[in-house]
C-alpha positions in Angstrom: -13.9 -4.5 -40.9 -11.4 -4.5 -38.1 -12.7 -5.6 -34.7 -11.1 -5.8 -31.3 -13.2 -7.6 -28.8 -12.2 -7.6 -25.1 -13.4 -10.2 -22.6 -12.5 -11.4 -19.1 -13.7 -8.4 -17.1 -15.9 -8.7 -14.0 -16.2 -8.2 -10.3 -13.3 -9.4 -8.1 -12.2 -8.8 -4.5 -9.2 -6.8 -3.6 -6.1 -8.9 -3.9 -7.7 -11.1 -6.6 -6.7 -11.7 -10.2 -8.2 -11.4 -13.6 -6.9 -12.1 -17.1 -8.3 -9.9 -19.9 -8.3 -11.1 -23.5 -8.6 -9.2 -26.7 -9.3 -10.9 -29.9 -8.3 -8.8 -32.9 -9.2 -9.2 -36.5 -6.3 -7.0 -37.8 -4.2 -8.6 -40.4 -1.4 -9.6 -40.2 -1.8 -9.7 -36.5 1.9 -10.4 -35.9 2.8 -7.0 -37.4 0.7 -4.9 -35.1 1.7 -3.5 -31.7 -1.0 -3.9 -29.1 -1.8 -2.0 -26.0 -4.1 -1.9 -23.0 -5.6 1.3 -21.6 -8.1 2.0 -18.9 -10.5 4.7 -17.9 -12.1 5.1 -14.5 -15.3 7.2 -14.0 -14.5 10.9 -14.2 -10.8 10.3 -15.2 -8.9 10.4 -18.4 -7.9 7.3 -20.3 -4.7 5.9 -18.8 -2.0 3.8 -20.4 -1.6 0.3 -18.9 0.8 -1.7 -21.1 1.8 -2.4 -24.6 3.7 -5.1 -26.6 5.3 -4.8 -30.0 5.7 -7.4 -32.8 8.9 -8.6 -31.2 7.2 -9.4 -27.9 9.0 -6.5 -26.3 6.6 -5.0 -23.7 6.3 -1.6 -22.2 4.5 -1.1 -18.9 3.0 1.9 -17.3 3.7 3.7 -14.1 4.7 2.3 -10.8 1.1 1.8 -9.7 0.8 -1.2 -12.0 4.4 -2.3 -12.2 4.9 -5.9 -11.1 1.2 -6.6 -10.9 0.1 -6.4 -14.5 1.7 -8.3 -17.4 0.9 -8.1 -21.1 1.4 -11.0 -23.5 0.3 -12.0 -27.0 -0.4 -15.2 -28.9 -0.1 -14.6 -32.6 -1.5 -18.0 -33.5 -4.8 -16.9 -31.8 -4.7 -13.3 -32.8 -5.1 -12.4 -29.1 -3.4 -10.1 -26.6 -3.8 -10.7 -22.9 -3.5 -8.6 -19.7 -2.8 -10.6 -16.6 -3.7 -8.5 -13.5 -2.7 -9.7 -10.1 -3.0 -8.2 -6.6 -5.9 -6.1 -7.8 -6.9 -3.0 -5.8 -10.1 -0.9 -5.7 -8.3 1.8 -7.6 -7.9 -0.6 -10.5 -11.6 -0.3 -11.1 -12.1 1.0 -14.7 -13.2 0.1 -18.2 -10.2 -1.6 -19.9 -9.6 -1.1 -23.6 -7.3 -2.9 -26.0 -5.9 -1.1 -29.0 -3.8 -2.0 -32.1 -1.2 0.1 -33.8 0.1 -0.6 -37.3 3.6 0.3 -36.3 4.4 3.2 -38.6 4.4 5.5 -35.6 4.9 3.0 -32.8 7.9 3.2 -30.6 8.7 2.9 -26.9 8.1 6.6 -26.6 4.8 6.5 -28.5 3.5 3.3 -26.8 1.7 5.1 -24.0 0.1 7.7 -26.3 -3.5 7.0 -27.3 -3.0 8.6 -30.7 -0.4 6.0 -31.6 -3.2 3.4 -32.0 -5.3 2.9 -35.1 -8.0 0.6 -33.7 -9.8 0.3 -30.4 -12.1 -2.2 -28.7 -15.3 -1.4 -26.9 -13.9 -2.1 -23.5 -14.6 -4.5 -20.7 -15.5 -3.4 -17.1 -13.3 -4.4 -14.2 -14.6 -3.8 -10.7 -12.5 -4.5 -7.7 -14.3 -4.5 -4.3 -12.6 -3.7 -1.1 
């Protein structure tokens, strides 16, 4: 059974940093594209970042550019999201997702339907 398990969320003050991790049981891990999405209360799920099997990353809109960075460690079957200079509007549940690659592309990376497997999410709360 495929599992994606996020960790690293929590409460942080504005301007602080967090690193989220997602351990995935998909096999072979190195052949999957991986993404991070977030969903704030009352809002739709929002694309954050994605990384393909060649370590090429795609990031979201300007609100997160330069503050968030995605990376992967194939030896540990883990994808990370480093979040710096956090703001209260970054408060959300953060989800990781895995895509087999058949339909993955730079265009498809921000689309939730591209991904085959999802984690349960980890809460990130940024206080002002």
